[in-house]
mmCIF file as Biopython writes it, N, C-alpha, C and O atoms, coordinates in Angstrom:
data_model
#
loop_
_atom_site.group_PDB
_atom_site.id
_atom_site.type_symbol
_atom_site.label_atom_id
_atom_site.label_alt_id
_atom_site.label_comp_id
_atom_site.label_asym_id
_atom_site.label_entity_id
_atom_site.label_seq_id
_atom_site.pdbx_PDB_ins_code
_atom_site.Cartn_x
_atom_site.Cartn_y
_atom_site.Cartn_z
_atom_site.occupancy
_atom_site.B_iso_or_equiv
_atom_site.auth_seq_id
_atom_site.auth_asym_id
_atom_site.pdbx_PDB_model_num
ATOM 1   N N  . UNK A ? 1  ? 66.753 40.952 52.053 1.0 0.0 1  A 1 
ATOM 2   C CA . UNK A ? 1  ? 67.664 41.021 50.925 1.0 0.0 1  A 1 
ATOM 3   C C  . UNK A ? 1  ? 69.095 40.727 51.359 1.0 0.0 1  A 1 
ATOM 4   O O  . UNK A ? 1  ? 69.921 40.359 50.524 1.0 0.0 1  A 1 
ATOM 5   N N  . UNK A ? 2  ? 69.406 40.878 52.637 1.0 0.0 2  A 1 
ATOM 6   C CA . UNK A ? 2  ? 70.742 40.605 53.123 1.0 0.0 2  A 1 
ATOM 7   C C  . UNK A ? 2  ? 71.093 39.129 53.129 1.0 0.0 2  A 1 
ATOM 8   O O  . UNK A ? 2  ? 72.248 38.772 53.364 1.0 0.0 2  A 1 
ATOM 9   N N  . UNK A ? 3  ? 70.131 38.274 52.879 1.0 0.0 3  A 1 
ATOM 10  C CA . UNK A ? 3  ? 70.379 36.838 52.877 1.0 0.0 3  A 1 
ATOM 11  C C  . UNK A ? 3  ? 70.686 36.304 51.484 1.0 0.0 3  A 1 
ATOM 12  O O  . UNK A ? 3  ? 70.904 35.104 51.317 1.0 0.0 3  A 1 
ATOM 13  N N  . UNK A ? 4  ? 70.706 37.178 50.486 1.0 0.0 4  A 1 
ATOM 14  C CA . UNK A ? 4  ? 70.990 36.751 49.117 1.0 0.0 4  A 1 
ATOM 15  C C  . UNK A ? 4  ? 72.483 36.866 48.843 1.0 0.0 4  A 1 
ATOM 16  O O  . UNK A ? 4  ? 73.154 37.766 49.347 1.0 0.0 4  A 1 
ATOM 17  N N  . UNK A ? 5  ? 72.986 35.953 48.047 1.0 0.0 5  A 1 
ATOM 18  C CA . UNK A ? 5  ? 74.380 36.016 47.640 1.0 0.0 5  A 1 
ATOM 19  C C  . UNK A ? 5  ? 74.497 35.535 46.202 1.0 0.0 5  A 1 
ATOM 20  O O  . UNK A ? 5  ? 73.623 34.826 45.702 1.0 0.0 5  A 1 
ATOM 21  N N  . UNK A ? 6  ? 75.578 35.924 45.541 1.0 0.0 6  A 1 
ATOM 22  C CA . UNK A ? 6  ? 75.835 35.506 44.161 1.0 0.0 6  A 1 
ATOM 23  C C  . UNK A ? 6  ? 77.138 34.711 44.137 1.0 0.0 6  A 1 
ATOM 24  O O  . UNK A ? 6  ? 78.133 35.117 44.735 1.0 0.0 6  A 1 
ATOM 25  N N  . UNK A ? 7  ? 77.123 33.572 43.439 1.0 0.0 7  A 1 
ATOM 26  C CA . UNK A ? 7  ? 78.322 32.748 43.305 1.0 0.0 7  A 1 
ATOM 27  C C  . UNK A ? 7  ? 79.032 33.108 42.006 1.0 0.0 7  A 1 
ATOM 28  O O  . UNK A ? 7  ? 78.432 33.738 41.135 1.0 0.0 7  A 1 
ATOM 29  N N  . UNK A ? 8  ? 80.304 32.720 41.860 1.0 0.0 8  A 1 
ATOM 30  C CA . UNK A ? 8  ? 81.082 33.148 40.694 1.0 0.0 8  A 1 
ATOM 31  C C  . UNK A ? 8  ? 80.439 32.871 39.341 1.0 0.0 8  A 1 
ATOM 32  O O  . UNK A ? 8  ? 80.665 33.626 38.396 1.0 0.0 8  A 1 
ATOM 33  N N  . UNK A ? 9  ? 79.640 31.805 39.219 1.0 0.0 9  A 1 
ATOM 34  C CA . UNK A ? 9  ? 79.040 31.530 37.910 1.0 0.0 9  A 1 
ATOM 35  C C  . UNK A ? 9  ? 77.773 32.350 37.665 1.0 0.0 9  A 1 
ATOM 36  O O  . UNK A ? 9  ? 77.108 32.163 36.647 1.0 0.0 9  A 1 
ATOM 37  N N  . UNK A ? 10 ? 77.430 33.260 38.587 1.0 0.0 10 A 1 
ATOM 38  C CA . UNK A ? 10 ? 76.304 34.161 38.383 1.0 0.0 10 A 1 
ATOM 39  C C  . UNK A ? 10 ? 75.008 33.754 39.061 1.0 0.0 10 A 1 
ATOM 40  O O  . UNK A ? 10 ? 74.070 34.548 39.129 1.0 0.0 10 A 1 
ATOM 41  N N  . UNK A ? 11 ? 74.945 32.522 39.564 1.0 0.0 11 A 1 
ATOM 42  C CA . UNK A ? 11 ? 73.721 32.093 40.243 1.0 0.0 11 A 1 
ATOM 43  C C  . UNK A ? 11 ? 73.556 32.847 41.548 1.0 0.0 11 A 1 
ATOM 44  O O  . UNK A ? 11 ? 74.531 33.304 42.145 1.0 0.0 11 A 1 
ATOM 45  N N  . UNK A ? 12 ? 72.308 32.973 41.987 1.0 0.0 12 A 1 
ATOM 46  C CA . UNK A ? 12 ? 72.001 33.642 43.242 1.0 0.0 12 A 1 
ATOM 47  C C  . UNK A ? 12 ? 71.485 32.606 44.230 1.0 0.0 12 A 1 
ATOM 48  O O  . UNK A ? 12 ? 70.704 31.726 43.868 1.0 0.0 12 A 1 
ATOM 49  N N  . UNK A ? 13 ? 71.919 32.714 45.467 1.0 0.0 13 A 1 
ATOM 50  C CA . UNK A ? 13 ? 71.479 31.792 46.505 1.0 0.0 13 A 1 
ATOM 51  C C  . UNK A ? 13 ? 70.862 32.545 47.666 1.0 0.0 13 A 1 
ATOM 52  O O  . UNK A ? 13 ? 70.944 33.770 47.744 1.0 0.0 13 A 1 
ATOM 53  N N  . UNK A ? 14 ? 70.248 31.806 48.558 1.0 0.0 14 A 1 
ATOM 54  C CA . UNK A ? 14 ? 69.597 32.369 49.739 1.0 0.0 14 A 1 
ATOM 55  C C  . UNK A ? 14 ? 70.086 31.605 50.957 1.0 0.0 14 A 1 
ATOM 56  O O  . UNK A ? 14 ? 69.985 30.379 51.007 1.0 0.0 14 A 1 
ATOM 57  N N  . UNK A ? 15 ? 70.611 32.317 51.930 1.0 0.0 15 A 1 
ATOM 58  C CA . UNK A ? 15 ? 71.059 31.707 53.185 1.0 0.0 15 A 1 
ATOM 59  C C  . UNK A ? 15 ? 70.257 32.316 54.321 1.0 0.0 15 A 1 
ATOM 60  O O  . UNK A ? 15 ? 70.152 33.537 54.433 1.0 0.0 15 A 1 
ATOM 61  N N  . UNK A ? 16 ? 69.693 31.462 55.161 1.0 0.0 16 A 1 
ATOM 62  C CA . UNK A ? 16 ? 68.912 31.940 56.291 1.0 0.0 16 A 1 
ATOM 63  C C  . UNK A ? 16 ? 69.360 31.195 57.532 1.0 0.0 16 A 1 
ATOM 64  O O  . UNK A ? 16 ? 68.901 30.081 57.788 1.0 0.0 16 A 1 
ATOM 65  N N  . UNK A ? 17 ? 70.240 31.790 58.296 1.0 0.0 17 A 1 
ATOM 66  C CA . UNK A ? 17 ? 70.790 31.155 59.485 1.0 0.0 17 A 1 
ATOM 67  C C  . UNK A ? 17 ? 70.237 31.763 60.765 1.0 0.0 17 A 1 
ATOM 68  O O  . UNK A ? 17 ? 70.734 31.472 61.853 1.0 0.0 17 A 1 
ATOM 69  N N  . UNK A ? 18 ? 69.225 32.597 60.650 1.0 0.0 18 A 1 
ATOM 70  C CA . UNK A ? 18 ? 68.691 33.290 61.817 1.0 0.0 18 A 1 
ATOM 71  C C  . UNK A ? 18 ? 68.085 32.325 62.829 1.0 0.0 18 A 1 
ATOM 72  O O  . UNK A ? 18 ? 68.259 32.490 64.036 1.0 0.0 18 A 1 
ATOM 73  N N  . UNK A ? 19 ? 67.387 31.337 62.340 1.0 0.0 19 A 1 
ATOM 74  C CA . UNK A ? 19 ? 66.653 30.466 63.240 1.0 0.0 19 A 1 
ATOM 75  C C  . UNK A ? 19 ? 66.567 29.076 62.621 1.0 0.0 19 A 1 
ATOM 76  O O  . UNK A ? 19 ? 66.385 28.933 61.412 1.0 0.0 19 A 1 
ATOM 77  N N  . UNK A ? 20 ? 66.698 28.068 63.450 1.0 0.0 20 A 1 
ATOM 78  C CA . UNK A ? 20 ? 66.561 26.700 62.981 1.0 0.0 20 A 1 
ATOM 79  C C  . UNK A ? 20 ? 65.243 26.153 63.517 1.0 0.0 20 A 1 
ATOM 80  O O  . UNK A ? 20 ? 65.052 26.027 64.726 1.0 0.0 20 A 1 
ATOM 81  N N  . UNK A ? 21 ? 64.359 25.838 62.614 1.0 0.0 21 A 1 
ATOM 82  C CA . UNK A ? 21 ? 63.078 25.282 63.024 1.0 0.0 21 A 1 
ATOM 83  C C  . UNK A ? 21 ? 62.464 24.534 61.855 1.0 0.0 21 A 1 
ATOM 84  O O  . UNK A ? 21 ? 62.859 24.712 60.702 1.0 0.0 21 A 1 
ATOM 85  N N  . UNK A ? 22 ? 61.507 23.710 62.170 1.0 0.0 22 A 1 
ATOM 86  C CA . UNK A ? 22 ? 60.794 22.996 61.129 1.0 0.0 22 A 1 
ATOM 87  C C  . UNK A ? 22 ? 59.513 23.750 60.820 1.0 0.0 22 A 1 
ATOM 88  O O  . UNK A ? 22 ? 58.795 24.172 61.726 1.0 0.0 22 A 1 
ATOM 89  N N  . UNK A ? 23 ? 59.235 23.915 59.547 1.0 0.0 23 A 1 
ATOM 90  C CA . UNK A ? 23 ? 58.024 24.598 59.134 1.0 0.0 23 A 1 
ATOM 91  C C  . UNK A ? 23 ? 57.753 24.306 57.678 1.0 0.0 23 A 1 
ATOM 92  O O  . UNK A ? 23 ? 58.562 23.683 56.990 1.0 0.0 23 A 1 
ATOM 93  N N  . UNK A ? 24 ? 56.629 24.754 57.225 1.0 0.0 24 A 1 
ATOM 94  C CA . UNK A ? 24 ? 56.248 24.525 55.840 1.0 0.0 24 A 1 
ATOM 95  C C  . UNK A ? 24 ? 57.039 25.451 54.921 1.0 0.0 24 A 1 
ATOM 96  O O  . UNK A ? 24 ? 57.194 26.635 55.218 1.0 0.0 24 A 1 
ATOM 97  N N  . UNK A ? 25 ? 57.531 24.925 53.824 1.0 0.0 25 A 1 
ATOM 98  C CA . UNK A ? 25 ? 58.378 25.684 52.911 1.0 0.0 25 A 1 
ATOM 99  C C  . UNK A ? 25 ? 57.683 26.917 52.350 1.0 0.0 25 A 1 
ATOM 100 O O  . UNK A ? 25 ? 58.343 27.896 52.003 1.0 0.0 25 A 1 
ATOM 101 N N  . UNK A ? 26 ? 56.352 26.877 52.258 1.0 0.0 26 A 1 
ATOM 102 C CA . UNK A ? 26 ? 55.626 28.005 51.670 1.0 0.0 26 A 1 
ATOM 103 C C  . UNK A ? 26 ? 55.792 29.277 52.489 1.0 0.0 26 A 1 
ATOM 104 O O  . UNK A ? 26 ? 55.714 30.377 51.942 1.0 0.0 26 A 1 
ATOM 105 N N  . UNK A ? 27 ? 56.020 29.143 53.786 1.0 0.0 27 A 1 
ATOM 106 C CA . UNK A ? 27 ? 56.211 30.329 54.620 1.0 0.0 27 A 1 
ATOM 107 C C  . UNK A ? 27 ? 57.475 31.063 54.205 1.0 0.0 27 A 1 
ATOM 108 O O  . UNK A ? 27 ? 57.464 32.288 54.089 1.0 0.0 27 A 1 
ATOM 109 N N  . UNK A ? 28 ? 58.567 30.336 53.979 1.0 0.0 28 A 1 
ATOM 110 C CA . UNK A ? 28 ? 59.814 30.965 53.547 1.0 0.0 28 A 1 
ATOM 111 C C  . UNK A ? 28 ? 59.686 31.607 52.178 1.0 0.0 28 A 1 
ATOM 112 O O  . UNK A ? 28 ? 60.162 32.722 51.965 1.0 0.0 28 A 1 
ATOM 113 N N  . UNK A ? 29 ? 59.048 30.911 51.252 1.0 0.0 29 A 1 
ATOM 114 C CA . UNK A ? 29 ? 58.885 31.457 49.903 1.0 0.0 29 A 1 
ATOM 115 C C  . UNK A ? 29 ? 58.019 32.714 49.943 1.0 0.0 29 A 1 
ATOM 116 O O  . UNK A ? 29 ? 58.376 33.731 49.349 1.0 0.0 29 A 1 
ATOM 117 N N  . UNK A ? 30 ? 56.897 32.651 50.630 1.0 0.0 30 A 1 
ATOM 118 C CA . UNK A ? 30 ? 55.999 33.813 50.719 1.0 0.0 30 A 1 
ATOM 119 C C  . UNK A ? 30 ? 56.678 34.986 51.408 1.0 0.0 30 A 1 
ATOM 120 O O  . UNK A ? 30 ? 56.541 36.124 50.960 1.0 0.0 30 A 1 
ATOM 121 N N  . UNK A ? 31 ? 57.401 34.733 52.482 1.0 0.0 31 A 1 
ATOM 122 C CA . UNK A ? 31 ? 58.093 35.802 53.203 1.0 0.0 31 A 1 
ATOM 123 C C  . UNK A ? 31 ? 59.126 36.474 52.305 1.0 0.0 31 A 1 
ATOM 124 O O  . UNK A ? 31 ? 59.211 37.701 52.250 1.0 0.0 31 A 1 
ATOM 125 N N  . UNK A ? 32 ? 59.906 35.665 51.607 1.0 0.0 32 A 1 
ATOM 126 C CA . UNK A ? 32 ? 60.936 36.236 50.732 1.0 0.0 32 A 1 
ATOM 127 C C  . UNK A ? 32 ? 60.319 37.086 49.625 1.0 0.0 32 A 1 
ATOM 128 O O  . UNK A ? 32 ? 60.778 38.200 49.371 1.0 0.0 32 A 1 
ATOM 129 N N  . UNK A ? 33 ? 59.295 36.575 48.971 1.0 0.0 33 A 1 
ATOM 130 C CA . UNK A ? 33 ? 58.664 37.342 47.898 1.0 0.0 33 A 1 
ATOM 131 C C  . UNK A ? 33 ? 58.044 38.633 48.425 1.0 0.0 33 A 1 
ATOM 132 O O  . UNK A ? 33 ? 58.166 39.684 47.796 1.0 0.0 33 A 1 
ATOM 133 N N  . UNK A ? 34 ? 57.385 38.558 49.569 1.0 0.0 34 A 1 
ATOM 134 C CA . UNK A ? 34 ? 56.703 39.731 50.121 1.0 0.0 34 A 1 
ATOM 135 C C  . UNK A ? 34 ? 57.679 40.810 50.577 1.0 0.0 34 A 1 
ATOM 136 O O  . UNK A ? 34 ? 57.347 41.996 50.550 1.0 0.0 34 A 1 
ATOM 137 N N  . UNK A ? 35 ? 58.875 40.412 50.995 1.0 0.0 35 A 1 
ATOM 138 C CA . UNK A ? 35 ? 59.832 41.414 51.469 1.0 0.0 35 A 1 
ATOM 139 C C  . UNK A ? 35 ? 60.817 41.859 50.391 1.0 0.0 35 A 1 
ATOM 140 O O  . UNK A ? 35 ? 61.475 42.887 50.548 1.0 0.0 35 A 1 
ATOM 141 N N  . UNK A ? 36 ? 60.927 41.109 49.309 1.0 0.0 36 A 1 
ATOM 142 C CA . UNK A ? 36 ? 61.890 41.437 48.264 1.0 0.0 36 A 1 
ATOM 143 C C  . UNK A ? 36 ? 61.294 42.272 47.135 1.0 0.0 36 A 1 
ATOM 144 O O  . UNK A ? 36 ? 62.028 42.917 46.386 1.0 0.0 36 A 1 
ATOM 145 N N  . UNK A ? 37 ? 59.984 42.262 47.010 1.0 0.0 37 A 1 
ATOM 146 C CA . UNK A ? 37 ? 59.352 42.929 45.872 1.0 0.0 37 A 1 
ATOM 147 C C  . UNK A ? 37 ? 58.292 43.929 46.333 1.0 0.0 37 A 1 
ATOM 148 O O  . UNK A ? 37 ? 57.636 43.740 47.357 1.0 0.0 37 A 1 
ATOM 149 N N  . UNK A ? 38 ? 58.148 44.976 45.563 1.0 0.0 38 A 1 
ATOM 150 C CA . UNK A ? 38 ? 57.068 45.932 45.811 1.0 0.0 38 A 1 
ATOM 151 C C  . UNK A ? 38 ? 55.736 45.227 45.571 1.0 0.0 38 A 1 
ATOM 152 O O  . UNK A ? 38 ? 55.658 44.347 44.714 1.0 0.0 38 A 1 
ATOM 153 N N  . UNK A ? 39 ? 54.687 45.592 46.309 1.0 0.0 39 A 1 
ATOM 154 C CA . UNK A ? 39 ? 53.398 44.902 46.172 1.0 0.0 39 A 1 
ATOM 155 C C  . UNK A ? 39 ? 52.866 44.858 44.741 1.0 0.0 39 A 1 
ATOM 156 O O  . UNK A ? 39 ? 52.354 43.824 44.312 1.0 0.0 39 A 1 
ATOM 157 N N  . UNK A ? 40 ? 52.974 45.948 44.000 1.0 0.0 40 A 1 
ATOM 158 C CA . UNK A ? 40 ? 52.455 45.960 42.626 1.0 0.0 40 A 1 
ATOM 159 C C  . UNK A ? 40 ? 53.230 44.998 41.731 1.0 0.0 40 A 1 
ATOM 160 O O  . UNK A ? 40 ? 52.647 44.328 40.879 1.0 0.0 40 A 1 
ATOM 161 N N  . UNK A ? 41 ? 54.541 44.933 41.929 1.0 0.0 41 A 1 
ATOM 162 C CA . UNK A ? 41 ? 55.373 44.015 41.148 1.0 0.0 41 A 1 
ATOM 163 C C  . UNK A ? 41 ? 55.033 42.581 41.519 1.0 0.0 41 A 1 
ATOM 164 O O  . UNK A ? 41 ? 54.854 41.732 40.645 1.0 0.0 41 A 1 
ATOM 165 N N  . UNK A ? 42 ? 54.943 42.314 42.817 1.0 0.0 42 A 1 
ATOM 166 C CA . UNK A ? 42 ? 54.609 40.973 43.274 1.0 0.0 42 A 1 
ATOM 167 C C  . UNK A ? 42 ? 53.262 40.528 42.728 1.0 0.0 42 A 1 
ATOM 168 O O  . UNK A ? 42 ? 53.109 39.387 42.290 1.0 0.0 42 A 1 
ATOM 169 N N  . UNK A ? 43 ? 52.298 41.419 42.753 1.0 0.0 43 A 1 
ATOM 170 C CA . UNK A ? 43 ? 50.968 41.092 42.234 1.0 0.0 43 A 1 
ATOM 171 C C  . UNK A ? 43 ? 51.028 40.692 40.760 1.0 0.0 43 A 1 
ATOM 172 O O  . UNK A ? 43 ? 50.298 39.805 40.318 1.0 0.0 43 A 1 
ATOM 173 N N  . UNK A ? 44 ? 51.901 41.355 40.009 1.0 0.0 44 A 1 
ATOM 174 C CA . UNK A ? 44 ? 51.986 41.109 38.570 1.0 0.0 44 A 1 
ATOM 175 C C  . UNK A ? 44 ? 52.720 39.812 38.231 1.0 0.0 44 A 1 
ATOM 176 O O  . UNK A ? 44 ? 52.418 39.189 37.213 1.0 0.0 44 A 1 
ATOM 177 N N  . UNK A ? 45 ? 53.685 39.389 39.068 1.0 0.0 45 A 1 
ATOM 178 C CA . UNK A ? 45 ? 54.532 38.262 38.671 1.0 0.0 45 A 1 
ATOM 179 C C  . UNK A ? 45 ? 54.562 37.108 39.665 1.0 0.0 45 A 1 
ATOM 180 O O  . UNK A ? 45 ? 55.303 36.147 39.461 1.0 0.0 45 A 1 
ATOM 181 N N  . UNK A ? 46 ? 53.783 37.177 40.724 1.0 0.0 46 A 1 
ATOM 182 C CA . UNK A ? 46 ? 53.821 36.140 41.759 1.0 0.0 46 A 1 
ATOM 183 C C  . UNK A ? 46 ? 53.579 34.741 41.199 1.0 0.0 46 A 1 
ATOM 184 O O  . UNK A ? 46 ? 54.311 33.808 41.527 1.0 0.0 46 A 1 
ATOM 185 N N  . UNK A ? 47 ? 52.573 34.591 40.373 1.0 0.0 47 A 1 
ATOM 186 C CA . UNK A ? 47 ? 52.231 33.285 39.800 1.0 0.0 47 A 1 
ATOM 187 C C  . UNK A ? 47 ? 53.394 32.731 38.980 1.0 0.0 47 A 1 
ATOM 188 O O  . UNK A ? 47 ? 53.742 31.557 39.106 1.0 0.0 47 A 1 
ATOM 189 N N  . UNK A ? 48 ? 53.995 33.578 38.141 1.0 0.0 48 A 1 
ATOM 190 C CA . UNK A ? 48 ? 55.117 33.141 37.310 1.0 0.0 48 A 1 
ATOM 191 C C  . UNK A ? 48 ? 56.334 32.766 38.155 1.0 0.0 48 A 1 
ATOM 192 O O  . UNK A ? 48 ? 57.017 31.787 37.856 1.0 0.0 48 A 1 
ATOM 193 N N  . UNK A ? 49 ? 56.608 33.539 39.209 1.0 0.0 49 A 1 
ATOM 194 C CA . UNK A ? 49 ? 57.738 33.229 40.080 1.0 0.0 49 A 1 
ATOM 195 C C  . UNK A ? 49 ? 57.528 31.908 40.812 1.0 0.0 49 A 1 
ATOM 196 O O  . UNK A ? 49 ? 58.456 31.109 40.938 1.0 0.0 49 A 1 
ATOM 197 N N  . UNK A ? 50 ? 56.325 31.682 41.286 1.0 0.0 50 A 1 
ATOM 198 C CA . UNK A ? 50 ? 56.038 30.433 41.975 1.0 0.0 50 A 1 
ATOM 199 C C  . UNK A ? 50 ? 56.148 29.246 41.008 1.0 0.0 50 A 1 
ATOM 200 O O  . UNK A ? 50 ? 56.672 28.195 41.377 1.0 0.0 50 A 1 
ATOM 201 N N  . UNK A ? 51 ? 55.662 29.409 39.786 1.0 0.0 51 A 1 
ATOM 202 C CA . UNK A ? 51 ? 55.769 28.343 38.783 1.0 0.0 51 A 1 
ATOM 203 C C  . UNK A ? 51 ? 57.237 28.034 38.489 1.0 0.0 51 A 1 
ATOM 204 O O  . UNK A ? 51 ? 57.611 26.866 38.377 1.0 0.0 51 A 1 
ATOM 205 N N  . UNK A ? 52 ? 58.067 29.065 38.364 1.0 0.0 52 A 1 
ATOM 206 C CA . UNK A ? 52 ? 59.492 28.869 38.123 1.0 0.0 52 A 1 
ATOM 207 C C  . UNK A ? 52 ? 60.146 28.158 39.310 1.0 0.0 52 A 1 
ATOM 208 O O  . UNK A ? 52 ? 60.945 27.240 39.124 1.0 0.0 52 A 1 
ATOM 209 N N  . UNK A ? 53 ? 59.807 28.583 40.521 1.0 0.0 53 A 1 
ATOM 210 C CA . UNK A ? 53 ? 60.355 27.942 41.720 1.0 0.0 53 A 1 
ATOM 211 C C  . UNK A ? 53 ? 60.012 26.454 41.747 1.0 0.0 53 A 1 
ATOM 212 O O  . UNK A ? 53 ? 60.881 25.618 41.994 1.0 0.0 53 A 1 
ATOM 213 N N  . UNK A ? 54 ? 58.764 26.129 41.497 1.0 0.0 54 A 1 
ATOM 214 C CA . UNK A ? 54 ? 58.332 24.729 41.523 1.0 0.0 54 A 1 
ATOM 215 C C  . UNK A ? 54 ? 59.023 23.909 40.435 1.0 0.0 54 A 1 
ATOM 216 O O  . UNK A ? 54 ? 59.382 22.752 40.656 1.0 0.0 54 A 1 
ATOM 217 N N  . UNK A ? 55 ? 59.206 24.505 39.271 1.0 0.0 55 A 1 
ATOM 218 C CA . UNK A ? 55 ? 59.889 23.828 38.169 1.0 0.0 55 A 1 
ATOM 219 C C  . UNK A ? 55 ? 61.343 23.541 38.528 1.0 0.0 55 A 1 
ATOM 220 O O  . UNK A ? 55 ? 61.829 22.429 38.318 1.0 0.0 55 A 1 
ATOM 221 N N  . UNK A ? 56 ? 62.037 24.537 39.068 1.0 0.0 56 A 1 
ATOM 222 C CA . UNK A ? 56 ? 63.446 24.365 39.443 1.0 0.0 56 A 1 
ATOM 223 C C  . UNK A ? 56 ? 63.597 23.382 40.598 1.0 0.0 56 A 1 
ATOM 224 O O  . UNK A ? 56 ? 64.540 22.590 40.628 1.0 0.0 56 A 1 
ATOM 225 N N  . UNK A ? 57 ? 62.669 23.433 41.548 1.0 0.0 57 A 1 
ATOM 226 C CA . UNK A ? 57 ? 62.698 22.508 42.672 1.0 0.0 57 A 1 
ATOM 227 C C  . UNK A ? 57 ? 62.616 21.061 42.182 1.0 0.0 57 A 1 
ATOM 228 O O  . UNK A ? 57 ? 63.387 20.206 42.617 1.0 0.0 57 A 1 
ATOM 229 N N  . UNK A ? 58 ? 61.686 20.798 41.283 1.0 0.0 58 A 1 
ATOM 230 C CA . UNK A ? 58 ? 61.524 19.446 40.733 1.0 0.0 58 A 1 
ATOM 231 C C  . UNK A ? 58 ? 62.746 19.047 39.912 1.0 0.0 58 A 1 
ATOM 232 O O  . UNK A ? 58 ? 63.174 17.894 39.964 1.0 0.0 58 A 1 
ATOM 233 N N  . UNK A ? 59 ? 63.312 19.986 39.156 1.0 0.0 59 A 1 
ATOM 234 C CA . UNK A ? 59 ? 64.480 19.688 38.326 1.0 0.0 59 A 1 
ATOM 235 C C  . UNK A ? 59 ? 65.696 19.313 39.167 1.0 0.0 59 A 1 
ATOM 236 O O  . UNK A ? 59 ? 66.573 18.583 38.703 1.0 0.0 59 A 1 
ATOM 237 N N  . UNK A ? 60 ? 65.752 19.804 40.389 1.0 0.0 60 A 1 
ATOM 238 C CA . UNK A ? 60 ? 66.876 19.520 41.283 1.0 0.0 60 A 1 
ATOM 239 C C  . UNK A ? 60 ? 66.610 18.315 42.189 1.0 0.0 60 A 1 
ATOM 240 O O  . UNK A ? 60 ? 67.380 18.053 43.112 1.0 0.0 60 A 1 
ATOM 241 N N  . UNK A ? 61 ? 65.520 17.578 41.928 1.0 0.0 61 A 1 
ATOM 242 C CA . UNK A ? 61 ? 65.234 16.371 42.686 1.0 0.0 61 A 1 
ATOM 243 C C  . UNK A ? 61 ? 64.183 16.524 43.763 1.0 0.0 61 A 1 
ATOM 244 O O  . UNK A ? 61 ? 63.886 15.571 44.483 1.0 0.0 61 A 1 
ATOM 245 N N  . UNK A ? 62 ? 63.616 17.719 43.881 1.0 0.0 62 A 1 
ATOM 246 C CA . UNK A ? 62 ? 62.558 17.931 44.862 1.0 0.0 62 A 1 
ATOM 247 C C  . UNK A ? 62 ? 61.229 17.364 44.346 1.0 0.0 62 A 1 
ATOM 248 O O  . UNK A ? 62 ? 61.161 16.816 43.246 1.0 0.0 62 A 1 
ATOM 249 N N  . UNK A ? 63 ? 60.207 17.502 45.138 1.0 0.0 63 A 1 
ATOM 250 C CA . UNK A ? 63 ? 58.908 16.967 44.715 1.0 0.0 63 A 1 
ATOM 251 C C  . UNK A ? 63 ? 58.346 17.759 43.533 1.0 0.0 63 A 1 
ATOM 252 O O  . UNK A ? 63 ? 58.530 18.973 43.440 1.0 0.0 63 A 1 
ATOM 253 N N  . UNK A ? 64 ? 57.668 17.062 42.643 1.0 0.0 64 A 1 
ATOM 254 C CA . UNK A ? 64 ? 56.994 17.706 41.516 1.0 0.0 64 A 1 
ATOM 255 C C  . UNK A ? 64 ? 55.601 18.104 41.966 1.0 0.0 64 A 1 
ATOM 256 O O  . UNK A ? 64 ? 54.755 17.248 42.228 1.0 0.0 64 A 1 
ATOM 257 N N  . UNK A ? 65 ? 55.365 19.408 42.054 1.0 0.0 65 A 1 
ATOM 258 C CA . UNK A ? 65 ? 54.063 19.922 42.511 1.0 0.0 65 A 1 
ATOM 259 C C  . UNK A ? 65 ? 53.549 20.946 41.521 1.0 0.0 65 A 1 
ATOM 260 O O  . UNK A ? 65 ? 54.326 21.701 40.937 1.0 0.0 65 A 1 
ATOM 261 N N  . UNK A ? 66 ? 52.255 20.971 41.336 1.0 0.0 66 A 1 
ATOM 262 C CA . UNK A ? 66 ? 51.672 22.001 40.488 1.0 0.0 66 A 1 
ATOM 263 C C  . UNK A ? 66 ? 51.242 23.181 41.359 1.0 0.0 66 A 1 
ATOM 264 O O  . UNK A ? 66 ? 51.105 23.052 42.575 1.0 0.0 66 A 1 
ATOM 265 N N  . UNK A ? 67 ? 51.038 24.303 40.733 1.0 0.0 67 A 1 
ATOM 266 C CA . UNK A ? 67 ? 50.566 25.474 41.475 1.0 0.0 67 A 1 
ATOM 267 C C  . UNK A ? 67 ? 49.237 25.169 42.138 1.0 0.0 67 A 1 
ATOM 268 O O  . UNK A ? 67 ? 48.976 25.632 43.248 1.0 0.0 67 A 1 
ATOM 269 N N  . UNK A ? 68 ? 48.397 24.399 41.472 1.0 0.0 68 A 1 
ATOM 270 C CA . UNK A ? 68 ? 47.115 24.045 42.084 1.0 0.0 68 A 1 
ATOM 271 C C  . UNK A ? 68 ? 47.306 23.207 43.341 1.0 0.0 68 A 1 
ATOM 272 O O  . UNK A ? 68 ? 46.521 23.306 44.284 1.0 0.0 68 A 1 
ATOM 273 N N  . UNK A ? 69 ? 48.360 22.373 43.353 1.0 0.0 69 A 1 
ATOM 274 C CA . UNK A ? 69 ? 48.647 21.552 44.530 1.0 0.0 69 A 1 
ATOM 275 C C  . UNK A ? 69 ? 49.118 22.380 45.721 1.0 0.0 69 A 1 
ATOM 276 O O  . UNK A ? 69 ? 48.803 22.079 46.873 1.0 0.0 69 A 1 
ATOM 277 N N  . UNK A ? 70 ? 49.872 23.423 45.419 1.0 0.0 70 A 1 
ATOM 278 C CA . UNK A ? 70 ? 50.424 24.215 46.513 1.0 0.0 70 A 1 
ATOM 279 C C  . UNK A ? 70 ? 49.540 25.394 46.856 1.0 0.0 70 A 1 
ATOM 280 O O  . UNK A ? 70 ? 49.862 26.166 47.759 1.0 0.0 70 A 1 
#
């Protein structure tokens, strides 16, 4: 949670400067969700959060992927 920050317009960002390495993006997403949310909450909303992440990623120019793809 110490890696989260809020910018003046209210958006929240994530900064991770601990280590520089190449890896699959799903590891970062899964790690953040697993450490930021209680297990029961994560179980209830994980699918919706992942769908939102994928939608926003594509909207910002990233690859368009479906939940089934990932």
